[in-house]
C-alpha positions as CSV (number, residue, x, y, z in Angstrom):
1,M,67.0,93.6,104.5
2,G,69.5,95.9,102.9
3,K,67.2,96.7,100.1
4,F,64.8,98.5,102.3
5,G,65.1,102.3,102.4
6,F,62.7,105.1,101.6
7,M,59.7,103.6,99.8
8,V,56.7,105.2,98.0
9,L,53.5,103.2,98.1
10,F,50.9,104.2,95.5
11,L,47.7,103.5,97.3
12,L,45.4,106.3,96.1
13,F,41.6,106.5,96.3
14,F,39.4,109.2,94.9
15,S,35.9,110.4,95.7
16,H,33.6,110.9,92.7
17,I,33.1,114.5,91.6
18,Q,32.1,115.9,88.2
19,A,34.9,117.7,86.3
20,E,35.0,120.5,83.8
21,E,35.8,119.4,80.2
22,I,39.3,120.0,79.1
23,K,40.5,118.8,75.6
24,L,43.9,117.2,75.7
25,D,46.1,115.5,73.1
26,P,46.0,111.7,73.2
27,I,48.6,109.9,75.2
28,V,50.7,107.6,73.0
29,F,52.8,104.6,74.0
30,P,55.5,104.5,71.3
31,N,57.1,101.2,72.4
32,A,53.8,99.2,72.3
33,E,53.8,96.1,70.1
34,V,50.4,95.9,68.4
35,V,49.3,92.2,68.2
36,N,46.0,93.0,66.5
37,E,43.2,95.6,66.9
38,N,42.3,94.4,70.4
39,T,45.6,93.4,71.9
40,F,49.0,95.0,72.4
41,R,52.1,94.6,74.6
42,I,54.0,97.3,76.3
43,P,57.5,96.8,77.8
44,F,58.1,98.2,81.2
45,K,61.2,99.0,83.2
46,L,61.5,98.6,86.9
47,I,62.4,101.7,88.9
48,D,63.1,100.2,92.3
49,H,60.0,98.0,92.5
50,L,57.7,100.1,90.4
51,M,56.5,99.0,86.9
52,V,57.1,102.0,84.6
53,V,56.1,102.4,80.9
54,E,57.2,105.2,78.5
55,A,54.5,107.4,77.1
56,E,54.2,110.7,75.2
57,L,51.8,113.5,75.8
58,F,51.9,117.0,74.3
59,N,55.1,116.0,72.5
60,K,56.8,115.2,75.8
61,K,58.1,111.8,76.6
62,G,57.7,110.6,80.2
63,N,57.1,107.7,82.5
64,F,53.8,106.3,83.7
65,I,53.5,103.9,86.7
66,I,51.2,100.9,86.2
67,D,49.2,100.9,89.5
68,T,46.1,98.7,90.1
69,G,45.8,100.3,93.5
70,S,44.9,103.7,91.9
71,E,41.3,104.4,90.9
72,Q,42.0,107.0,88.2
73,L,44.5,108.1,85.6
74,I,46.8,110.6,87.4
75,L,48.8,113.4,85.8
76,N,51.8,115.0,87.5
77,Q,50.9,118.7,88.0
78,V,54.6,119.6,87.6
79,H,54.6,118.6,83.9
80,F,51.1,120.0,83.2
81,P,50.9,123.4,84.9
82,N,48.4,124.7,82.3
83,L,45.9,122.1,83.3
84,Y,46.1,123.1,86.9
85,L,45.4,126.8,86.4
86,Q,41.8,126.7,85.0
87,H,38.6,124.7,85.3
88,Q,39.8,122.9,88.3
89,S,37.5,120.8,90.6
90,N,38.7,119.8,94.0
91,V,38.8,116.2,95.0
92,K,40.5,114.5,97.9
93,T,42.8,111.5,97.8
94,S,43.3,109.1,100.7
95,G,46.6,107.2,100.9
96,V,48.3,104.9,103.3
97,L,49.4,107.7,105.5
98,T,47.2,110.8,104.9
99,T,44.7,112.6,102.8
100,T,45.6,115.3,100.3
101,N,44.0,117.6,97.7
102,A,44.0,116.9,94.0
103,Y,42.3,118.4,90.9
104,Q,40.1,116.5,88.4
105,K,40.3,117.0,84.7
106,F,38.4,115.7,81.7
107,L,40.4,114.1,78.9
108,E,38.7,113.9,75.5
109,E,40.8,110.9,74.6
110,F,43.4,108.6,76.3
111,K,45.1,106.8,73.4
112,L,47.1,103.6,73.6
113,Q,48.4,103.1,70.1
114,N,45.3,102.1,68.0
115,L,43.2,101.5,71.2
116,S,41.7,104.5,72.9
117,L,39.7,105.4,76.0
118,K,37.1,108.1,75.3
119,N,35.9,110.7,77.8
120,A,38.3,109.8,80.6
121,N,38.7,111.6,83.9
122,A,42.2,112.3,85.1
123,H,43.4,113.7,88.5
124,V,46.2,116.3,88.6
125,I,48.4,116.0,91.6
126,D,51.9,117.3,92.5
127,L,54.1,114.2,92.4
128,S,57.4,116.0,92.4
129,H,58.5,114.4,95.7
130,I,58.2,111.0,94.1
131,E,60.4,112.1,91.2
132,K,63.0,113.3,93.6
133,K,62.9,110.1,95.7
134,K,63.0,107.8,92.6
135,H,65.4,110.0,90.5
136,M,63.0,109.8,87.6
137,N,60.7,111.8,85.3
138,L,57.2,110.9,86.3
139,T,54.4,111.9,83.9
140,G,51.6,110.1,85.7
141,I,50.0,106.9,87.0
142,I,47.8,104.5,85.1
143,G,45.0,103.0,87.3
144,Y,41.8,101.1,87.3
145,S,39.8,103.6,85.1
146,V,42.1,102.8,82.2
147,L,42.8,99.1,82.9
148,K,39.2,97.9,83.7
149,D,38.2,97.3,80.1
150,Y,41.1,95.0,79.4
151,E,42.4,91.7,80.6
152,I,45.9,92.5,81.9
153,F,48.9,90.2,81.9
154,I,51.5,91.6,84.3
155,D,54.7,89.6,83.5
156,L,57.8,90.3,85.6
157,Y,59.7,87.5,83.7
158,L,59.5,89.4,80.3
159,N,59.1,92.8,81.9
160,Q,56.0,93.6,79.9
161,I,52.3,94.2,80.3
162,T,49.8,92.7,77.8
163,L,46.4,94.4,77.4
164,T,43.6,92.7,75.5
165,K,40.1,94.2,75.1
166,T,37.2,92.4,76.7
167,D,33.4,92.6,76.2
168,H,30.8,93.5,78.8
169,Y,31.2,90.1,80.5
170,G,35.0,90.0,80.5
171,N,35.4,87.7,77.6
172,K,38.5,88.5,75.5
173,L,37.7,89.8,72.0
174,D,40.7,88.0,70.7
175,Q,41.2,84.4,72.1
176,K,44.7,83.8,70.8
177,V,46.5,86.2,73.1
178,Y,49.0,84.2,75.2
179,L,51.6,81.8,73.9
180,E,52.1,80.4,77.5
181,K,49.6,78.0,79.2
182,I,47.4,79.2,82.0
183,T,48.1,76.8,84.9
184,D,45.7,78.0,87.6
185,S,43.1,80.6,88.5
186,I,41.3,82.1,91.5
187,D,38.3,84.4,92.1
188,F,38.5,87.7,93.8
189,Q,36.1,90.4,95.0
190,L,36.1,93.8,93.5
191,K,35.5,96.4,96.2
192,K,35.1,99.8,94.5
193,H,38.2,99.7,92.3
194,T,40.2,97.3,94.5
195,I,41.1,93.6,94.0
196,V,40.5,91.9,97.3
197,L,41.8,88.3,97.7
198,K,41.0,85.8,100.4
199,T,44.4,84.9,101.6
200,F,45.7,82.6,104.3
201,V,48.7,83.2,106.5
202,G,49.2,79.8,108.1
203,K,45.7,78.8,108.9
204,E,44.4,82.3,109.5
205,E,42.0,83.6,106.8
206,M,42.5,87.3,105.8
207,N,41.5,89.9,103.2
208,F,44.4,91.2,101.2
209,A,44.3,93.9,98.5
210,L,46.3,93.4,95.4
211,D,48.2,96.5,94.3
212,S,50.9,96.6,91.6
213,G,52.0,100.0,92.8
214,A,52.9,98.7,96.3
215,E,56.7,98.3,96.4
216,I,56.5,96.0,99.4
217,N,53.7,93.9,101.0
218,Q,51.9,95.3,104.0
219,L,50.3,93.7,107.1
220,N,47.8,95.4,109.3
221,T,49.1,96.1,112.8
222,R,45.7,94.9,114.2
223,K,46.2,91.2,113.6
224,S,46.3,88.2,115.9
225,K,49.5,86.9,117.4
226,K,48.9,83.7,115.4
227,V,49.4,85.7,112.2
228,L,52.3,87.8,113.5
229,S,54.1,84.6,114.5
230,Y,54.7,84.1,110.8
231,F,56.4,87.5,110.5
232,K,60.1,87.6,111.0
233,P,61.2,91.2,111.8
234,G,64.3,92.7,110.3
235,K,64.6,96.4,111.0
236,R,62.7,99.7,111.1
237,I,62.5,101.8,107.9
238,V,60.9,105.1,106.9
239,L,57.8,104.7,104.8
240,T,56.9,107.6,102.4
241,G,53.3,107.9,101.3
242,A,51.9,109.3,98.1
243,A,51.2,112.7,99.9
244,N,54.9,112.8,101.0
245,E,54.0,112.0,104.6
246,K,56.5,109.8,106.5
247,A,56.2,107.1,109.2
248,E,58.5,104.7,110.7
249,V,57.5,101.0,110.3
250,L,58.8,97.6,111.0
251,A,60.1,95.6,108.0
252,G,60.7,91.9,107.8
253,K,59.6,88.8,106.0
254,L,56.2,87.1,106.0
255,Y,56.0,83.3,105.7
256,R,53.3,80.7,105.0
257,V,51.2,82.9,102.7
258,K,48.8,81.1,100.3
259,L,45.6,81.7,98.3
260,N,44.6,78.0,98.5
261,D,46.2,74.6,98.7
262,R,47.6,75.0,95.2
263,I,48.7,78.6,95.1
264,Y,51.3,79.5,97.7
265,F,54.2,81.8,98.1
266,G,57.7,81.8,99.4
267,P,58.8,84.3,102.1
268,M,57.9,87.9,101.1
269,N,59.3,91.2,102.2
270,T,56.6,92.9,104.3
271,I,56.1,95.9,106.5
272,I,53.8,96.1,109.6
273,T,51.6,99.3,109.4
274,N,48.2,100.7,110.2
275,L,45.8,100.1,107.4
276,A,42.7,101.7,108.9
277,K,42.5,104.4,106.3
278,L,42.8,101.9,103.5
279,S,40.0,99.8,105.0
280,E,37.8,102.9,105.1
281,A,38.6,103.8,101.5
282,F,37.9,100.2,100.3
283,G,34.6,100.0,102.2
284,T,35.7,96.7,103.6
285,S,38.1,95.4,106.2
286,I,41.7,95.0,104.8
287,D,44.2,92.9,106.6
288,G,47.1,93.5,104.2
289,V,48.3,94.5,100.8
290,L,50.1,92.3,98.2
291,G,52.3,94.2,95.8
292,Y,55.5,93.7,93.9
293,E,56.4,90.6,95.9
294,F,53.3,88.9,94.7
295,F,54.0,89.6,91.0
296,L,57.6,88.6,91.4
297,Q,56.5,85.1,92.3
298,K,53.4,84.9,90.1
299,R,53.0,85.8,86.4
300,T,49.5,87.2,86.8
301,I,46.6,87.9,84.5
302,V,43.8,90.2,85.9
303,N,40.3,90.2,84.6
304,Y,38.2,92.8,86.4
305,K,34.9,92.0,84.8
306,K,35.1,88.3,85.6
307,E,36.7,89.1,89.0
308,K,39.3,86.5,88.4
309,L,43.1,86.1,88.4
310,Y,44.9,83.6,86.2
311,F,48.4,82.4,86.6
312,I,51.2,81.4,84.2
313,N,54.2,79.5,85.5
314,Y,57.7,80.9,85.3
315,P,59.9,78.8,83.0
316,L,61.8,76.1,84.8
317,K,65.5,76.9,85.4
318,N,68.0,74.6,83.8
């Protein structure tokens, strides 16, 4: 349990509000490997348990977190003060601990190498406390609004994310994308922008949200003793939310987690916390959150339009 300390969980949700148009330079990912006109790979580095890619905006290089739990593209107000001063529209964000104010901006173009997202909305939030906690330059967060038009391969074995463009039905425009073989798949439900997986802890069926920005798994405090019997407590830690609110939570390991009789997991680091605000934001009851620990055990492909996850095995160790 020595790895547990201050943790930032990026679980942000945004109400919909019309923004004023602001023209911005495109955001460029200089390290992306272009496979073809529809597919490219971006290497990421791990900062603690956050997947971070390098990007450039307004001739500034910075870091973006890949976060399937965030609805929108988020820009750090600290690095874009001019965007914050004019044409601002208030919007509220709800996180794991609290609700905070943000500002919504319109981007003429969000560009990923030769692929681009036209007419995108971005939220501008002060993320300086995250920079301090993580000792990093944080330019922003890439969420569902950018990722939804691609099939996304999150690979913690090679530390890279592969994005391949899909059509209206979720079919890849390029079929020769992965060198590895897909070994299994499972359906999920898309609630607003959130991936919700039917998950079993022991024999108890639960709804878990899948969030690549969650540094540690979470289990709702309002669960039966049968579920909590599979949780082995370690110690209490301080949890820091995206709005810089803090709460003390119980950390430990959760055992006997599976998606079905074929797809199961080893013990995962987990905290016990109140997820009532997340359930309200999702519009459905959420019993837990699967994050970094999930992707650490499963090389995962996300297809939002098909509402399906695919899995590729880790190479066998010699």
